[in-house]
C-alpha positions in Angstrom: 0.9 16.6 1.1 -1.9 15.1 3.3 -1.4 14.1 7.1 -3.0 11.2 9.1 -4.5 12.6 12.4 -3.9 9.4 14.0 -1.8 6.9 12.2 -4.5 3.7 13.2 -7.5 5.9 11.8 -7.7 3.0 8.8 -7.5 0.0 11.8 -9.7 1.7 13.4 -12.3 2.2 10.9 -11.8 -1.5 9.8 -12.8 -2.7 13.3 -15.7 -0.7 13.9 -17.0 -1.8 10.2 -16.3 -5.4 11.1 -17.9 -5.1 14.4 -21.0 -3.9 13.0 -21.5 -5.7 9.9 -21.8 -9.3 10.4 -21.2 -10.3 6.6 -17.5 -8.8 7.0 -16.7 -11.1 9.5 -14.2 -13.9 9.1 -13.7 -12.2 5.6 -10.2 -11.6 4.2 -9.8 -8.1 2.7 -7.0 -6.7 0.3 -6.4 -3.0 0.7 -4.8 -0.9 -2.4 -5.0 1.5 -5.2 -5.6 -1.1 -7.8 -3.2 -0.1 -10.0 -1.1 -2.5 -12.1 2.5 -1.9 -11.7 5.3 -4.2 -12.4 7.9 -4.7 -9.7 10.7 -2.6 -11.6 7.9 0.3 -11.8 7.3 -0.1 -8.3 11.4 0.0 -7.3 11.8 2.4 -10.1 9.3 4.8 -8.4 10.4 4.4 -4.8 13.7 5.3 -5.9 12.8 8.1 -7.8 10.8 9.4 -4.7 13.8 9.0 -2.4 16.1 10.9 -4.8 18.2 7.5 -5.3 20.5 7.0 -8.2 20.8 3.1 -7.4 20.0 1.0 -10.2 18.2 -2.7 -9.8 19.7 -5.6 -10.7 17.5 -8.0 -13.0 18.6 -11.3 -12.6 15.4 -12.9 -14.4 16.0 -16.2 -12.5 12.5 -16.7 -11.0 10.5 -19.8 -12.6 6.6 -19.9 -12.5 6.2 -16.2 -12.0 3.2 -14.7 -12.2 3.4 -12.2 -14.7 0.1 -10.2 -14.3 -1.6 -9.7 -10.6 -2.4 -7.0 -8.5 -4.5 -6.6 -5.4 -8.4 -6.2 -6.1 -10.0 -4.0 -3.3 -13.9 -4.3 -4.7 -14.7 -6.8 -1.7 -13.3 -4.2 0.7 -15.3 -1.4 -0.9 -18.4 -3.3 -1.3 -18.7 -5.0 2.0 -16.9 -2.0 4.2 -16.8 0.8 2.2 -13.4 1.2 1.9 -11.7 3.6 -0.3 -7.7 4.8 -0.4 -7.2 8.1 0.7 -4.0 8.5 -0.9 -2.2 7.8 -4.3 0.5 5.3 -4.4 2.9 7.7 -4.5 1.4 9.9 -1.6 1.7 6.2 0.5 5.4 5.9 -0.8 6.1 9.5 0.0 4.7 9.1 3.6 6.8 6.2 4.1 9.7 7.7 3.3 9.0 10.6 5.4 8.5 8.6 8.4 11.6 6.0 7.8 13.7 9.3 7.9 11.9 10.9 11.1 11.9 7.8 13.1 14.8 5.9 12.4 17.3 9.0 11.7 20.6 8.4 13.9 20.8 10.7 16.9 
């Protein structure tokens, strides 16, 4: 599993790019792997990574829900030269490990 040398390295890189690239200033950016996952697929991948036996309860109560959506990181790639360095699953695993290490009961 890859390790990040400094937890805020991505934010530092973003700040440096914004400072040096006038076209990027004042812009909003999406940062993602651009994979299309349903909420259920995402939940199931997180549960699997945690080794959980929980089963999501699906109520189908939402109205006017957008069925197909995902974050498009094209603008971040083109203006900032940004690209993801971790897959979705690697990011989930690192997040789980962080919570285990930082929120463990004393």
